[in-house]
C-alpha positions as CSV (number, residue, x, y, z in Angstrom):
1,M,-34.9,51.0,-28.1
2,T,-35.4,48.0,-25.8
3,R,-32.2,48.9,-23.9
4,F,-33.8,52.2,-23.0
5,V,-37.2,50.7,-22.1
6,S,-35.9,48.3,-19.5
7,P,-34.1,50.9,-17.3
8,A,-37.0,53.4,-17.8
9,L,-39.5,50.7,-16.7
10,I,-37.4,49.8,-13.7
11,A,-37.1,53.5,-12.7
12,A,-40.8,54.0,-13.1
13,V,-41.5,51.0,-10.8
14,V,-39.1,52.2,-8.2
15,A,-40.6,55.7,-8.3
16,A,-44.1,54.3,-7.9
17,I,-43.1,52.2,-4.9
18,A,-41.1,55.0,-3.2
19,T,-43.7,57.8,-3.7
20,P,-46.3,56.5,-1.1
21,S,-43.6,55.9,1.5
22,L,-42.2,59.4,1.0
23,A,-45.6,60.9,1.3
24,Q,-46.3,59.0,4.5
25,A,-43.0,60.2,6.0
26,S,-43.8,63.9,5.4
27,R,-47.3,63.4,7.0
28,S,-45.8,61.9,10.2
29,E,-43.3,64.8,10.6
30,A,-46.0,67.5,10.3
31,P,-47.5,67.1,13.8
32,R,-44.0,67.0,15.3
33,A,-43.1,70.4,13.7
34,A,-46.3,71.9,15.2
35,T,-45.2,71.1,18.7
36,L,-41.7,72.5,18.5
37,Q,-40.9,75.9,20.0
38,S,-41.0,78.7,17.5
39,V,-40.3,82.4,17.5
40,M,-40.9,85.0,14.9
41,V,-39.9,88.6,14.4
42,C,-42.8,90.9,15.2
43,A,-43.2,94.6,15.1
44,S,-44.9,96.2,18.1
45,D,-47.3,98.3,16.1
46,T,-51.1,98.0,16.4
47,A,-51.6,96.4,13.0
48,T,-49.1,93.6,13.7
49,R,-50.6,92.9,17.1
50,R,-54.1,92.7,15.5
51,A,-52.8,90.4,12.8
52,Y,-51.1,88.1,15.3
53,Q,-54.2,88.0,17.4
54,R,-56.4,87.1,14.4
55,E,-53.9,84.4,13.4
56,F,-53.2,82.7,16.7
57,G,-56.2,83.8,18.9
58,A,-54.2,85.6,21.6
59,A,-52.1,88.7,22.0
60,P,-48.5,88.3,21.1
61,V,-46.0,87.4,23.8
62,F,-42.6,89.0,23.4
63,V,-39.5,87.1,24.7
64,T,-35.9,87.9,24.7
65,A,-33.2,85.6,23.2
66,Q,-32.1,84.6,26.7
67,E,-35.7,83.7,27.7
68,A,-36.1,81.6,24.5
69,I,-32.9,79.7,25.2
70,A,-33.9,79.1,28.8
71,A,-37.3,77.8,27.7
72,R,-35.8,75.5,25.2
73,Q,-33.4,74.1,27.8
74,A,-36.3,73.7,30.3
75,G,-38.3,71.8,27.6
76,Q,-41.2,74.2,27.4
77,R,-43.6,74.0,24.5
78,W,-45.7,76.8,23.2
79,T,-49.1,76.6,21.6
80,A,-48.5,79.8,19.6
81,P,-45.1,81.2,18.4
82,R,-43.5,83.8,20.6
83,C,-42.5,87.2,19.2
84,M,-39.1,88.8,19.3
85,T,-37.8,92.1,18.1
86,A,-35.4,92.0,15.2
87,H,-32.5,92.7,17.5
88,Q,-33.4,89.9,19.9
89,Y,-33.8,87.5,17.0
90,N,-30.3,88.4,15.7
91,R,-28.9,87.7,19.2
92,L,-30.7,84.3,19.3
93,V,-29.4,83.3,15.9
94,S,-25.9,84.4,16.7
95,S,-25.9,82.4,19.9
96,T,-26.9,79.3,18.1
97,Q,-24.3,79.8,15.4
98,T,-21.6,80.2,18.1
99,R,-22.7,76.9,19.7
100,A,-22.6,75.1,16.4
101,S,-19.1,76.3,15.7
102,L,-17.8,75.0,19.0
């Protein structure tokens, strides 16, 4: 029984020490994620536009895959996510996958 208690006690101490540092790391990454560029697939119907405006406080701005890539290369940051059609989003994803495979 004492052979089991020692490793369990050591594991509990290590977990107690590591938990606050892990929590601190996740808090420090949250503001960084908020400043990154983001796009989302949006429909162009009235209900979607109203929901977007209610969530972000402005009308949705639609961009193409090419415009999103150019904005990222130029270092632009957006306060609210930009919208894309499903087709444009697929083009954006396929272009990034092509780059990753090179």
